[in-house]
Structure formats: C-alpha cells, structure tokens
C-alpha positions as CSV (number, residue, x, y, z in Angstrom):
1,M,-23.6,-68.3,-42.3
2,T,-27.2,-68.3,-44.5
3,F,-28.3,-71.3,-42.1
4,Y,-26.3,-70.4,-38.9
5,G,-28.5,-67.2,-38.6
6,A,-31.9,-69.0,-40.2
7,E,-31.6,-71.2,-37.4
8,A,-31.2,-67.7,-34.7
9,I,-34.2,-66.2,-36.3
10,I,-36.3,-69.4,-36.1
11,V,-35.3,-70.0,-33.2
12,G,-35.9,-66.4,-31.4
13,I,-39.5,-66.3,-32.7
14,I,-39.9,-69.9,-31.7
15,V,-39.0,-68.5,-28.2
16,Y,-40.9,-65.6,-28.4
17,F,-44.0,-66.6,-29.0
18,A,-43.4,-69.9,-26.3
19,L,-42.5,-66.8,-23.2
20,K,-45.5,-64.4,-24.6
21,K,-47.9,-65.0,-21.7
22,T,-45.2,-64.6,-19.3
23,L,-43.7,-61.9,-21.0
24,P,-45.7,-59.1,-19.9
25,D,-45.4,-59.6,-16.2
26,F,-42.0,-60.4,-16.3
27,L,-41.1,-57.6,-17.5
28,E,-43.7,-55.4,-15.1
29,N,-41.4,-57.6,-11.3
30,K,-38.1,-56.9,-13.6
31,N,-38.7,-52.2,-13.8
32,K,-40.2,-52.6,-9.9
33,S,-37.2,-54.7,-8.8
34,Q,-34.4,-52.2,-11.4
35,K,-36.0,-48.7,-10.0
36,N,-33.5,-48.6,-6.9
37,T,-30.8,-50.4,-8.8
38,S,-27.8,-49.6,-11.5
39,F,-25.8,-52.0,-13.0
40,A,-22.7,-51.4,-11.4
41,K,-24.5,-52.3,-8.0
42,N,-25.8,-55.9,-9.8
43,V,-22.0,-56.5,-10.7
44,L,-21.2,-56.1,-6.9
45,T,-23.6,-58.1,-5.9
46,T,-22.4,-60.5,-8.0
47,L,-18.8,-60.6,-7.4
48,K,-19.2,-60.9,-3.4
49,K,-21.8,-64.3,-4.0
50,P,-19.1,-67.1,-3.4
51,T,-21.7,-69.4,-5.4
52,T,-20.3,-67.1,-8.7
53,W,-16.9,-68.1,-8.1
54,C,-17.8,-71.4,-8.0
55,V,-19.7,-71.3,-11.4
56,V,-17.1,-69.4,-12.7
57,I,-14.2,-72.1,-11.9
58,M,-16.5,-74.9,-13.3
59,M,-17.5,-72.9,-16.3
60,F,-14.0,-72.8,-17.2
61,M,-13.1,-76.1,-16.4
62,T,-15.5,-77.8,-18.6
63,Y,-15.4,-75.5,-21.2
64,G,-11.9,-75.8,-21.4
65,V,-12.2,-79.9,-22.3
66,I,-15.1,-78.9,-25.0
67,I,-12.9,-76.6,-26.5
68,T,-10.1,-78.8,-27.4
69,Y,-12.2,-82.2,-28.2
70,N,-11.0,-81.6,-31.6
71,Y,-8.0,-83.6,-30.6
72,V,-9.1,-86.7,-30.2
73,V,-9.7,-86.8,-33.9
74,P,-5.9,-86.7,-34.6
75,Y,-5.2,-88.7,-31.6
76,C,-7.2,-91.9,-32.8
77,T,-5.1,-91.5,-36.3
78,A,-1.4,-91.2,-34.8
79,A,-1.9,-93.7,-31.9
80,F,-4.5,-96.3,-33.0
81,G,-3.7,-96.6,-36.2
82,M,-7.1,-95.2,-38.0
83,S,-7.2,-94.0,-41.6
84,A,-8.4,-90.6,-41.7
85,A,-11.8,-91.0,-43.5
86,L,-13.1,-93.8,-40.4
87,A,-11.5,-90.2,-37.6
88,S,-13.5,-88.4,-39.3
89,I,-16.7,-90.1,-39.1
90,M,-15.8,-90.0,-35.4
91,G,-15.3,-86.6,-35.1
92,Y,-18.6,-86.3,-36.9
93,A,-20.4,-88.4,-35.0
94,A,-19.9,-86.3,-32.2
95,N,-22.8,-83.6,-32.9
96,G,-25.1,-87.2,-32.7
97,F,-23.9,-87.5,-28.7
98,R,-24.4,-84.2,-28.3
99,F,-27.9,-84.2,-29.2
100,C,-28.8,-87.3,-27.2
101,G,-26.2,-86.0,-24.3
102,C,-28.4,-82.6,-24.4
103,W,-31.6,-84.5,-24.1
104,I,-30.8,-86.8,-21.8
105,G,-29.2,-84.2,-19.1
106,G,-32.0,-82.0,-19.5
107,Q,-34.5,-84.8,-18.3
108,I,-32.7,-85.5,-16.1
109,A,-31.7,-82.5,-14.6
110,D,-35.3,-80.8,-14.2
111,R,-36.1,-84.4,-12.6
112,K,-33.3,-84.9,-9.7
113,G,-31.8,-81.6,-9.7
114,L,-29.1,-79.3,-12.0
115,S,-26.4,-79.4,-9.9
116,N,-26.9,-83.1,-9.1
117,M,-27.1,-83.7,-12.9
118,L,-23.6,-81.2,-13.2
119,L,-21.7,-83.4,-11.3
120,V,-22.9,-86.6,-12.7
121,D,-21.7,-85.0,-15.9
122,I,-18.1,-83.6,-14.8
123,I,-17.4,-88.0,-13.5
124,L,-18.9,-89.9,-16.6
125,M,-16.4,-87.3,-18.5
126,I,-13.5,-87.8,-16.5
127,I,-13.9,-91.6,-17.3
128,G,-14.5,-91.1,-21.1
129,V,-11.5,-89.2,-20.8
130,L,-9.1,-91.7,-19.0
131,G,-11.2,-94.2,-21.5
132,L,-9.1,-91.7,-24.3
133,L,-5.8,-92.6,-22.3
134,F,-6.0,-96.1,-21.3
135,T,-7.4,-97.9,-24.2
136,P,-4.9,-100.6,-25.7
137,R,-3.7,-98.5,-28.8
138,S,-5.0,-101.3,-31.2
139,M,-8.1,-101.7,-33.8
140,N,-9.1,-104.5,-31.5
141,F,-10.1,-102.5,-28.8
142,M,-12.3,-100.3,-30.7
143,W,-15.5,-100.6,-29.3
144,M,-13.5,-99.1,-25.6
145,L,-12.5,-96.3,-27.6
146,V,-15.9,-95.3,-29.3
147,I,-17.7,-95.7,-25.7
148,S,-14.8,-93.5,-24.5
149,I,-15.2,-91.1,-27.6
150,A,-19.1,-91.6,-26.6
151,L,-19.8,-90.7,-22.8
152,L,-17.0,-87.4,-23.2
153,C,-18.7,-86.1,-26.1
154,S,-22.5,-86.9,-24.5
155,F,-21.8,-85.2,-21.5
156,M,-19.6,-82.9,-21.5
157,Y,-22.3,-81.2,-23.8
158,S,-25.0,-82.3,-21.1
159,A,-22.4,-80.3,-18.9
160,Q,-22.0,-77.0,-21.2
161,A,-26.5,-77.1,-21.4
162,L,-26.4,-76.1,-17.4
163,H,-23.5,-74.2,-17.5
164,Y,-26.7,-70.9,-16.8
165,A,-29.2,-73.7,-15.6
166,V,-27.3,-74.2,-12.7
167,L,-27.5,-70.7,-11.2
168,E,-31.0,-70.9,-11.1
169,E,-29.5,-73.0,-7.8
170,G,-27.6,-69.9,-6.7
171,D,-30.7,-68.2,-6.1
172,Y,-29.6,-64.7,-8.2
173,P,-32.3,-62.4,-8.4
174,V,-33.4,-62.0,-12.1
175,E,-33.1,-58.3,-11.8
176,I,-28.5,-59.4,-11.4
177,M,-29.0,-62.0,-14.0
178,G,-27.4,-60.0,-16.5
179,A,-25.0,-59.0,-14.7
180,T,-24.3,-62.4,-13.4
181,T,-23.8,-63.4,-17.4
182,F,-21.6,-59.8,-18.0
183,I,-18.9,-61.7,-14.8
184,L,-19.4,-65.4,-16.1
185,S,-19.3,-65.1,-20.0
186,P,-15.9,-63.5,-20.1
187,I,-13.9,-65.5,-17.5
188,G,-15.5,-68.7,-17.7
189,Y,-15.5,-68.7,-21.9
190,G,-13.5,-65.9,-23.2
191,I,-10.2,-66.8,-21.3
192,A,-10.6,-70.5,-21.9
193,E,-10.6,-69.7,-25.6
194,S,-8.2,-67.4,-25.4
195,I,-5.0,-69.8,-22.9
196,M,-6.3,-72.8,-24.1
197,P,-5.6,-73.5,-28.0
198,M,-2.4,-71.5,-26.5
199,Y,-1.2,-74.4,-23.7
200,N,-2.3,-77.4,-25.7
201,G,0.1,-76.3,-28.7
202,W,2.4,-76.2,-26.1
203,C,2.4,-79.5,-25.4
204,L,2.4,-80.5,-29.0
205,E,5.7,-79.5,-29.5
206,H,6.9,-79.8,-26.1
207,F,6.1,-83.8,-25.9
208,K,6.7,-85.4,-28.8
209,G,3.9,-87.4,-30.9
210,L,1.6,-89.5,-28.7
211,A,3.1,-88.2,-25.4
212,G,2.0,-84.5,-26.2
213,Y,-2.0,-85.4,-26.8
214,E,-1.5,-87.4,-23.6
215,A,-0.3,-84.6,-21.6
216,I,-3.3,-82.2,-23.0
217,F,-5.9,-85.5,-21.5
218,K,-4.6,-85.6,-17.9
219,T,-4.3,-82.1,-17.8
220,F,-8.1,-82.6,-19.0
221,I,-8.3,-85.0,-15.8
222,V,-7.1,-82.3,-13.3
223,M,-9.2,-79.6,-14.8
224,L,-12.0,-82.0,-14.1
225,C,-11.3,-82.8,-10.9
226,I,-11.1,-79.4,-9.7
227,A,-14.6,-78.1,-11.8
228,L,-15.9,-81.3,-9.7
229,I,-14.8,-79.3,-6.4
230,S,-16.0,-76.6,-7.4
231,T,-19.5,-78.1,-7.9
232,L,-19.6,-80.2,-4.4
233,I,-19.1,-76.5,-3.0
234,F,-21.5,-74.7,-5.3
235,R,-24.0,-77.4,-3.8
236,K,-22.8,-76.9,-0.2
237,L,-23.2,-73.2,-0.9
238,T,-27.0,-74.4,-1.7
239,K,-28.3,-76.9,0.1
240,E,-31.4,-74.7,1.5
241,R,-32.4,-73.7,-2.8
242,R,-31.8,-77.3,-3.6
243,L,-34.6,-78.5,-0.8
244,E,-36.7,-75.8,-1.7
245,L,-36.5,-76.5,-5.7
246,A,-36.8,-80.3,-4.6
247,R,-40.3,-79.0,-2.5
248,I,-41.7,-77.4,-5.3
249,R,-40.6,-79.9,-8.1
250,D,-42.2,-83.3,-5.8
251,K,-44.9,-80.7,-5.5
252,N,-45.8,-80.0,-9.4
253,T,-45.0,-84.1,-10.2
254,S,-48.2,-84.8,-7.8
255,A,-49.9,-82.4,-9.2
256,K,-49.1,-83.0,-12.8
257,S,-50.0,-87.3,-11.6
258,E,-54.1,-86.2,-10.2
259,T,-54.3,-84.1,-13.0
260,Q,-53.6,-88.0,-15.7
261,E,-55.7,-89.5,-13.4
C-alpha cells in the first residue's frame, strides 16, 4: 500500500509538470465554456450521444474479460497438469505482457488511430481465448498455450488503455468529459466488476471440472464479439471525426519530418 500510494503521488507530480504549460489555457477555456452549463445538462448531453453507449458496451465487455483473467492460472493447472509454481509464474508473467501490450498499443494507436488499434486488440484477444480453449491438453503443446496467454494478456491491457482515449474520436468537448466519465465508469467498470465474479462462480459450480472453465472462456468469445460489433458501430458514427484526426496526424508527421531534416 505504501508503494502504490507513493507511485500515485510521483505520477501526479510528473503529470502536473508535463501539462504545466498548457494548463492555464485549458482552465481559461474550460471556465468560458462552463459559464452557461451545468453538470446535469452535461450528463444529458452525454446520454444523448450514441457513441457513449457504444463505448459503454465495449468497456463492459472487454473489462469483464480482463478482470476474469485470474481463472486462466487454475485452468492451466487443471487442464495441462502444470505445477502450481509454473502456473504462478505464468500468471505473474502477465505483468510483463501488460507492459508490452500497453506500449505497443499506444504507439500504433498514435499512428494509425485509436479505434483501429482497439479493433486489433479485440480480434487478438479473441484469438488468444480460442488458443486457451483449443490448445491440446499436453505439456508438449505448452508453446501454443504461452502464445495464447501472451496474446490475451498483451492486448487486453492495450484495449483497457484505450477505453477513455477513444473518446477523442467521439468528439466530446472538454467541458462534458467529467459527465462522460460519470456515466462510463459505473456502467462499464462497476457493473462488470459486480456481475462477472458471480457469473464465473456460477459456471464453476454448475459445470463441474474443466467444463466450468470452458464455459467461462466461451463466454469471453461472445463478449468480445459484442465488443467488436460495438466498436465497428462506433467507427461508423465517428467517420468524419476520424478523418479529421487522420489529417492532423499526417500534418504533424510531415512537420516533424521537415524539422528533423
């Protein structure tokens, strides 16, 4: 707890100095825009945007998979005869995959677009879950299992890193971002954290042995397919905004290249 508390303080200080130059302009523009608005109006504005509900569905479905990842470790032990020590090592390895996934996802998203990367994340997560389900249950195929876990872990955290970033493509004004978070967090995160543990427990109790884990992973597939459809709809609704952002990215890239030359 001491470590996490200190980490939050340090990151807060870094963010403050990183944004220090732009903060006065941001606050001035925010105060001007909020003179004739209220939080209730901002909430209503957010609720009326169809992109809000696309993001809510995408967040709920992907985060529901993320918080259920812990079931992968006992599944590996039961299905593959893996020792508890080795299974634990693979569980902890997720932290390394998390770092790689977030970094790779962020780099690609900056260059190719946020929702583009989100689509890739979801598709690769589906492939990772399919690998968990259909890898032959033998230690001889451990390499397939490791690849599947690496795909799932890396890109589920990459997707999580884009949950709020993708709102940029939805063209949400700064003054309603607080209201937007007020809606997204309780539904996308809160309800998922309430429902998924109960559902997973029911699967393990109702379907005995490995069948319970398989039911959970099959549910993952359904949830990720729903998230994929939701992201595709989001992209259709934000086509003009994404084209605008693409032009800005190209312009910045050209300016950077000229500066280096």
